[in-house]
C-alpha positions as CSV (number, residue, x, y, z in Angstrom):
1,I,96.4,93.6,95.7
2,Q,95.7,96.9,97.9
3,A,97.8,98.7,96.1
4,G,95.8,98.7,92.8
5,L,92.9,100.0,94.3
6,G,95.1,103.1,95.8
7,D,95.3,102.0,99.5
8,N,99.5,102.6,99.7
9,K,99.9,102.5,103.4
10,T,99.9,99.0,103.2
11,L,103.2,98.9,100.1
12,Y,104.9,101.1,102.3
13,V,105.5,99.4,105.0
14,K,105.7,96.0,103.6
15,S,108.9,98.6,101.7
16,V,110.7,99.2,105.0
17,L,110.6,95.7,106.2
18,D,111.6,94.3,103.5
19,G,114.5,96.6,103.2
20,T,115.1,96.1,106.6
21,F,115.7,92.5,106.7
22,A,117.1,93.2,103.3
23,L,119.5,94.4,105.2
24,I,119.9,92.0,108.3
25,L,119.6,89.1,105.8
26,S,122.7,90.7,103.6
27,V,124.9,89.2,106.2
28,K,124.5,85.8,106.0
29,Y,123.7,85.6,102.3
30,G,125.6,88.3,100.8
31,F,124.8,90.5,97.5
32,S,122.9,87.8,96.3
33,I,120.4,89.4,98.4
34,T,121.0,93.2,96.5
35,C,119.8,91.3,92.9
36,S,116.7,90.2,93.9
37,A,115.4,93.4,95.1
38,I,115.0,93.5,90.9
39,P,112.9,90.1,90.6
40,V,110.6,91.0,94.0
41,F,110.5,94.4,92.5
42,I,108.4,92.9,88.6
43,L,106.3,91.0,90.8
44,Q,105.6,93.3,93.0
45,G,104.9,95.5,89.6
46,V,103.1,93.0,88.4
47,I,100.8,92.2,91.6
48,A,99.5,95.7,92.0
49,L,98.9,96.5,87.8
50,S,96.7,93.4,87.5
51,S,95.0,93.9,90.5
52,S,93.7,98.2,89.2
53,F,91.7,95.6,86.4
54,V,90.3,92.9,88.9
55,G,91.0,93.6,92.3
56,E,87.8,95.3,92.8
57,F,85.7,92.5,91.5
58,L,87.8,89.5,94.3
59,M,87.6,92.0,96.6
60,S,83.5,92.4,97.0
61,K,83.4,89.0,97.9
62,P,83.8,88.6,101.5
63,L,84.8,85.2,102.2
64,F,87.2,85.7,99.1
65,K,88.5,88.0,101.0
66,Q,88.9,86.2,104.4
67,E,89.9,83.4,103.5
68,L,93.1,84.9,101.4
69,T,94.4,86.6,104.2
70,A,94.1,83.4,105.7
71,I,96.0,81.7,103.4
72,G,98.7,84.0,103.5
73,G,98.8,84.4,107.3
74,V,99.8,80.9,106.9
75,F,102.4,81.8,104.2
76,V,104.0,84.4,106.1
77,M,104.7,81.5,109.2
78,M,105.7,79.3,107.4
79,I,108.2,81.2,105.9
80,G,109.0,82.6,109.5
81,I,109.2,78.8,110.5
82,N,112.3,78.8,107.8
83,L,114.2,81.4,108.1
84,L,114.2,80.6,112.5
85,E,115.9,77.1,111.2
86,I,113.0,74.8,113.3
87,K,112.0,73.6,110.4
88,Q,112.6,73.6,107.0
89,L,109.1,73.3,104.9
90,K,108.6,73.5,101.5
91,I,106.5,76.3,101.0
92,A,106.2,76.5,96.9
93,N,104.1,72.8,97.8
94,M,101.6,74.6,99.8
95,M,101.0,77.0,96.4
96,P,98.5,75.6,95.4
97,G,95.7,76.1,98.9
98,I,95.7,79.5,97.2
99,L,93.1,77.4,94.5
100,G,90.9,76.2,97.9
101,A,89.6,80.1,98.2
102,C,88.5,80.7,94.6
103,Y,85.9,78.3,95.3
104,Y,84.6,81.4,97.1
105,L,84.7,83.4,94.0
106,L,80.8,81.9,92.9
107,F,79.2,82.3,96.0
């Protein structure tokens, strides 16, 4: 979303981290990790383009921004737990939690 608003620093850091972890995970999972770059590029491109249209409105709501950041942090933590194989968490089942942040768009 920040890239759509003109701040690309986070996108650059994320690209370096994604590339590094893709190299590490390709040892375990093989060539399919390399093939996953295409859908990731498309998804992140769609998010960046759509945020250039509605991002200014969404980021003008401070409570929405805080809630969305908190929910994103929890998702990243859950992904880490899955990668470390501590416990298998069903992250896709938690996606409706993002709608909880939409409550703050009303204020």
